[in-house]
N, C-alpha and C positions, 0 to 999 in steps of 0.2 A: 366187636370190641375195639377200643382205641386207647392210646396212651400218648404221653409227651415226655421227652427227656431233654435236659439242658446241661451243658457243661460250662466251665469257667471262661471259655473263650468265645462266647456268644453263639455257639452252635446249638440250635434247637431242632429236634426231630420229633415229628408228630405223625400219628397214623389216623386215617379216616376211611370210612366205607362209603364209596360213591353209590349213586343210584343204579349203576350197572357196571359190569365188569369186575375185575379184581381190585382188592384194596389198594389204596394210594398212600405213599409216604410223602410227607411234606417236610422240606428242609429249609431252615433259615441259617445263614452264617453271620447275621448282624443283629442277633438278639430278638428277632421276630418282626423287624421293620419290613423286610421283603421275604418272599417265599418262592421256592421252586417245588415242583411235584414230580415224582416218578412212581411207577407201579412196581411192586415186588415181583410181578410176573405179567404175562400178556393180559390185556383186557378181557380176553375170552375165558380166563380162569375164574373160578369162584373160590372164595375163601375168606379168611379173617386176618386182621392184624390185632395183636394184643399188647403185651408189655414190650417196651423198647429199652435196650441197654446200650449205653455208650462205652467204648473202650477208653478208660481214663488217661491212657498214654498216647492216644492217637486222635487227632481231630477228624480223621477220615473214616474210622472204623466204627460201625455200630451193628447191633443185632436186633432182629424183630421176631418175636414169638407169634406164631399164627398157624394157618393151615392153607392147603391148596388142594381143591378137588377131592376132599375126603381124607387127606393124609396130613398128619402133623408136620409142621415145618419150623425150623429156625433159619431165618434168612440173614444174610450177612452182606454188608456193603463195605468196601474198602476205599471208595472214592468220595465219601461224604454224601452219598445219595445223589451226586450230580447227574449220573446216567443210570439207566436201569440195568446195571451190571451186577445184580444180586446173585450170589450163590446160595444154595440151601442144602439142608440135610434133614432127614426124617429119623428121629429116635424110634427104634423098632416098635411096631405095633400101634403107634399113636395115630389118632384122628385129628387132634388139635393140640397145639402147644399154647398154654395160657400165660406162661411167665418165663422170663429169662433174666439172668444177672451175670455180671462179669466179676471175677475175683480181682480186686484192685491191686493186690500184691503180685499176682501171677496171672496176667491178663489172657494167657492161653487157656486158663481154666474157666469154664462156664458151668452154670447150673440151669436147668429148665424144669418146669412143671407142666404136666399134661392134663388133659381131660380124661380121667378114668384109668390112667396107667402110671400114676405116681410121679416120682422125680427121676431125673437123669443128670449125668455129669459128663462133660467133655474136657479133656486135658490137652486138646490140640486145636483149639480155636474153631470148633464146630466141624472138625474133620470127621469125628465119630462120637458116638454117645453110648454110655453104659447106664443101665438102671441102677439106682441107689435107694432101695426101698426097705431095708431091714428096720423094723420097728414101726413103720408107717401103716396106717389102716389099709387093708386091701382095696385096690381099685380107687385110690384117692384121686380126686381132682384138685390140683394145686393152682389156685388162682393167682397167688402172689409169692414172691421170694425176696428175701433181703439178706445181705451179707454184713457181718460185723467187720467194719473197716479196720478195727484194732486187733482182731483175731480172726483171720479170714477163713479158718476151718469151721467157724461157727456160722451156720446158715439157718434162717427161719423160713418156714413154709406155712402159708395160710391156705387152709383147705376149704372146700365147698361144703363139707358136712361134718368135719371132725375138729374144727377149731384150729389152734396154732400148734405147730410142731417145731422142734429144734434139734439140730445136730451140732456137735462140737468137734467132730472128726471128719469133716468133709463128706459126710453122707454114708460113712461106714455103718452108723446106727442113728436112729432118731428116737426122741422122747417127747411125750406130750408136754407142751408148754402153755396149755390153755389157761392155767392159773393166772397168767398175765392179763387175761381178758376179764374185765370187771362186770361184764354182763353175761347173759346166757347165750349169746350168739355163737353159732357153730359154723356159720358161713363167712369166712374172712375174705374180703374182696381186695384189700390193699394193705401194704405194709411199708413202713419207713423206719429205719434205724438212724438215730442222730449220729453224724459222722465222727464226732469227738466224744460222745457220751453214749456208749452202746447200751447202757441200762435204760435209756429212753427209747421206747418202741411205740410207734404210733400205728394204730390199727383201724381200718375201716371195715365195718361189717354190713351185711345185707340188710340188717334191721335198722340201719341208720346210725349205729354207734361209731 
């Protein structure tokens, strides 16, 4: 997998999978004119990079959802990706992390979605994670997450087999929100909420929707 994230100060972070070794993070600080690359871990590792989330209050901090040698990982950089000084954490029992988002109001709060183990929440900037699955279908794969910037306890989760789900209480409970999807797709691949109009939700499905 791969992703790209951009902030308002010309920081661009992108992930890519090279032909050998571990996944690479590409960073630009000038809006994409020039790039530097670092690996989330040593080239001998095998794994993935999926969704990337920037800390909106820091030009140097970002998170990468992925995996390393069979374990799910959320990687963290606090130096803008300049050096390969990534720390990581594994939400319990996961083999791959598919998505990660940062609460824009409380940036120490993160949400991540896994392959087959549902959703998790951290309240200490990736220091630890707790499962938050009440109401979600069992063994959900969560391809994408999006936070309502105007009500940050509201989070949307796009699943691989059960459509769109929504929590309005920070993950204490989830409800089916698939009514938002105008097609019959159940595999939601991408989500985007308009930052000033959260009733506008853009969804990308595996069937091309």
